[in-house]
C-alpha positions in Angstrom: 112.4 160.3 9.8 111.2 157.7 6.9 107.4 157.9 6.7 107.1 154.2 7.0 108.3 154.4 10.6 105.3 156.8 11.4 103.3 153.8 12.5 105.6 153.3 15.2 104.7 156.7 16.8 102.6 156.2 20.3 100.6 159.0 21.6 101.6 159.6 24.9 98.8 161.6 26.2 96.2 159.1 25.0 98.2 156.4 27.2 95.8 155.0 30.1 97.7 154.7 33.6 99.1 151.2 34.0 100.2 149.1 31.2 99.2 149.7 27.5 100.3 147.0 25.1 101.5 147.5 21.5 102.2 144.8 19.1 104.1 144.9 15.7 105.0 142.5 13.0 108.8 143.8 11.6 109.5 142.9 8.2 112.3 144.1 5.7 110.7 146.9 4.9 110.9 148.3 8.4 114.7 147.8 8.5 115.1 149.2 5.0 113.8 152.6 6.4 117.1 152.4 8.6 119.3 152.1 5.5 121.8 149.3 4.3 121.4 146.1 6.7 123.7 143.2 7.0 120.5 140.8 6.5 117.4 139.9 4.6 114.2 138.5 5.0 113.5 139.8 8.4 110.5 138.4 10.4 110.4 139.7 13.9 107.3 139.9 16.3 107.5 142.7 18.4 105.9 143.8 21.8 105.9 146.9 23.6 104.5 147.4 27.1 104.6 150.9 28.2 103.5 151.2 32.2 102.7 155.0 33.0 102.8 156.1 36.2 101.9 159.9 35.9 104.8 161.7 34.3 107.0 158.7 34.0 106.4 155.8 31.7 108.2 152.4 31.6 108.9 150.5 28.4 109.6 147.2 28.0 110.1 146.0 24.7 110.7 142.3 23.5 111.5 141.2 20.2 111.3 137.5 18.8 111.9 136.1 15.2 114.6 135.6 12.4 116.9 137.3 9.9 118.7 135.8 7.0 122.3 136.0 7.5 125.2 134.7 5.3 127.3 131.9 7.1 130.7 133.2 7.8 132.4 130.0 6.9 130.3 128.8 4.0 128.7 132.2 2.6 125.5 130.4 2.3 122.2 132.2 3.5 120.6 130.7 6.5 117.7 131.8 8.8 119.3 133.1 12.2 116.8 133.0 15.2 116.8 136.2 17.4 115.5 137.4 20.6 116.1 140.6 22.4 114.5 143.0 24.8 115.3 146.2 25.9 114.0 148.1 29.2 114.1 151.9 29.9 112.2 154.7 31.4 110.5 157.7 29.6 110.4 160.9 31.5 109.4 164.6 30.6 112.2 167.1 31.0 113.1 170.3 29.5 114.6 168.6 26.3 115.2 165.6 24.7 118.0 163.4 26.3 119.0 160.0 25.3 122.5 159.7 27.0 121.6 157.1 29.5 120.2 153.7 28.4 118.1 153.3 31.2 116.4 156.8 31.1 115.2 159.0 27.9 114.1 162.3 28.7 111.4 163.9 26.4 110.1 167.5 26.2 107.2 168.3 28.2 105.1 169.2 24.7 106.1 165.9 23.1 102.7 164.4 21.7 104.2 161.3 20.6 107.1 158.9 21.1 108.3 156.8 18.2 109.4 153.2 19.4 110.9 152.2 15.7 114.4 153.1 16.9 114.1 151.0 20.3 112.8 148.3 18.2 115.6 148.4 15.7 118.2 148.3 18.7 116.5 145.4 20.0 117.2 143.4 16.8 120.5 144.6 15.9 121.8 143.8 19.2 120.4 140.3 19.2 122.2 139.2 16.2 125.3 137.3 16.9 129.0 138.6 16.0 129.8 135.1 14.2 127.2 134.1 11.8 127.3 130.5 12.1 124.1 128.5 11.0 123.0 126.8 14.0 121.7 123.7 12.1 125.1 123.0 9.9 127.7 121.0 11.9 130.9 122.1 12.0 134.4 120.2 12.5 136.3 121.2 15.2 139.9 122.5 14.3 141.3 121.0 17.8 144.0 118.6 17.0 143.3 116.3 20.0 139.4 116.1 18.8 139.9 114.7 15.2 136.9 114.6 13.1 135.6 111.0 12.7 135.9 111.0 9.0 139.7 110.4 8.6 141.1 107.1 7.2 142.1 105.1 10.5 145.3 104.4 8.7 146.5 108.2 8.8 145.8 108.3 12.4 148.3 105.5 13.2 150.8 107.2 11.1 149.9 110.3 13.1 150.5 108.4 16.3 153.6 107.1 15.1 154.8 110.5 14.1 153.8 112.0 17.4 155.5 108.9 19.5 159.0 109.6 17.4 158.7 113.3 18.3 158.3 113.0 22.3 
């Protein structure tokens, strides 16, 4: 693991019964620890609440902030607001197993749990598939809903053509 991510280690045996809160600020250097990203200039605030109930720990993680993406239509950079959350349960067991999204088994003798991967996943899952700047108006390509900037004379000609074809 990249040593930059060690600050996201949580000492499990030091947790108090009940809720334990951890706040983080995720900048671009955090994401660089995971390799090449599709975005730049990240600014994410993250809160991790771990509620300890004996050998069972509920992890409630929330991320909120922005990343810079390239707009799919214009290739111009823009700031994409993001918000995400992950809920899972940590439980001690014979060996590590994270096959189930809702339950992570960790070995009995594990002194720390690193939340960096969960933070990373929360942010990546909150990035929309289409990268469209929410501040940029896009014209609809629906033929019934023509953009308002078209010369009205062309609209009259189009009506004549449509009437002739029907």
